[in-house]
N, C-alpha and C positions, 0 to 999 in steps of 0.2 A: 475437757474433755477428758474421758476415760482413765484411769489410771493401769490401771489391769481390768483385761476380760478373762483370762482363762485358770485362775489361780482355783483349786481346791473348794477352800475353805469356803463358811457361811459366817454371819455376823447377824444377828434378831436386833431388830433397834427397834426397843418399845418407844413409845412415844404416847403424849397424850396430858392434859393440863392437869393441875395438885388436883389431887382428892379423888382423881378417878380407880386407882387402886396397883397404879403403874408397880410396885415396889414389892406388895405383897405378893402379885402374880410373879412375878422375876422371880422373888426367891423360893416360889412352889413350884416352879414349873423347872427350877435349876435342881432341886434337890431329889423329883420326879425323873428327870433325865439324866444321868451318869455321865453320857458325855460334854453336856452342857452347862458351859464356868459362866461367870460374871467377866465380860472383856471389863479390863483396867484403868479408867479412864483417867486425865489427870487432874485433878482441882486444888484448890483453896480453900475450902471450907473445913471447920474442926471433923476430925474422926469421929465416929460414933463407937458408941461401948462396945456393938455389934460388929464390928469392921475391923480388919485387917488391912494392914498396909501393901499392897501389892496385889491384893483378892479384888478387893471392891471397886479403888481408887488406885492412886496415885498421890496421896496427901505431899503437897507441897506450898512453902511458902508463896506468896504473893512475887515476891522478889525471882523466887525461880521460876514462875509460871512466866511472869516477864523476859528473863531469858530462854522459856522453852519457844518465844512466839520468835525473839529475835534471832534464834539461832533455825528456823523455818523446821521446831521439830513435833512440833503440831500440825497434824491433818484438819483441823478448823477447831476454835476456839470461839466459846462466847460468856460473855458477865450476862449470868441468869436473873441475878439477884442482885443488887449494888451491892459489890466489895466481893461476891462470890462469882470465881472465873473456873468454867472447865473446860476441856479440850481431850484430842484424840492424839495418843500418840502416834505418830507415822510407823516406828519400829513394832510398837504389839501390834496394828493392824496386819500389817505384813508378815510379822510372824508368824501369825493365827492363820489367815490365809494359805501362806507358803505349805504350811504344815498340813495342810485339809480337814479342818480344827472345825469346832462349832461355839461360838461366843455368843453373852447376848447382853444387852446395854439399854440405859433409861437414859435416852441423849433427848435433847428438845429438839424444836421445830427447826427453824434456823443451822444447826449442827446434821441434823440429822439431813436437810434439802444439800448440802455437802459431800457429807459421805455416802449416798444413795448417788449422788451423781460423780462422785469419786471410782466408785466401786458398783456398777450398775446390775452385776450377773453376780456380786457376794453379798449386797446386802438387800436382808426381806423387812420392810418395815411392818411393823403391826401398832396398830390405833388403837388404845385402849380410852373408852369412854365413859360416860355414864347413860341412863334412858331418861328421854324428853323425846317431844314430840318435835323441840324447836328450840333453839340456842337458849331462848329465854328460860326453858324449862330444866334443860340441861347445868346452865348455871347457877340456880338456885337450889339445885342440888348437891352441885359442887361446893357453895357456900356454905349448907347447911351441914357435910360430912368435914370440913374442915374447921368451921367453929363446933362440931361435937369433940375434936381431939385438942382442943385449944388452942389452935393454928393463934399468930399474934395478929392482929386485925390489920396492920401494915403488912405482912407477908401476904394474908388474905386478897385484899386491895389490889396488890401485883399480878398475883395466880390469876383473880378472875378477871383481872383486864390485860392480859396473856392467855386467859384462854378465850376472850370474846376476838380479840383480833388476832392472834396467831394458831394458834391449835386446834381449837373444833374447826374453823374452815381447811383445815389441811385433812381431816383426816379422810377426803373423796380422792387423796394423791397415793394414800399407801395401799400396800399391796394385800391386809387383811383388816377387818377392824372386830375387835370386839366390845361386846358390851358388856359391862358390869354392873348387873343387875340385881344380881348372888354371883359372890367372890368364888364360891363353889369350881358351879359352874365356868366360871371366866379363868377360872385356873385350867378346867378340865379342856373347853374350848381351844387357848392359847395353848397347851402342852401338844391339842389333837395336828396345829397347825406347825409349830415345832417338828414334831415328828415326820408328818407328811413332807415337810423342803428336806428335811435329813436324810429321809428312806430316797425320794428323790435323787439324792447328792450321794447317795451311798457312807454318806456317816456317823449311821449310827454306832459301830463301833472307833471313829477316831476321839479323841482327847487328851493331849497328853499334854 
């Protein structure tokens, strides 16, 4: 059952397999659209050099994350890779949607399913993928991209398995699909989707 249907805000959920370019696209559209910011989700992974606490994520310890689960503070949570947990804080979502703000987040498939079910009128799912005539071709390109950036072999294997079994089959359930064959064009296409959705909700000037 949906938790809310008349809140004015919107959250764009970027979904797709590892190697598709989700983070690069997300950062570029945030820079291009002043009213759009990243939704700070909770995670146990270490903070990266270009990140800030509370901006991209709420970086917490494994113990604190488990406390958030026990206290029902998370709308959904997943162990995306062994030992690395991600979750969506309930209070953050409600603050954004109640304020009529626009946010964007990179969320994995199982979390996106729960998120969209809870807020069907406020969540727009954008699937980012790579070109290919079938899943086998897409997987081959994803593997090549991950190897080119020197990802660890174990991570590549896990991500390809997720792409094959969960992520690529899910794209037909999303509101929009962006094929990242050329990064600049994929950024432009994603930004156009976001602007159109925001205009329809008259959110272009909102962003506290």
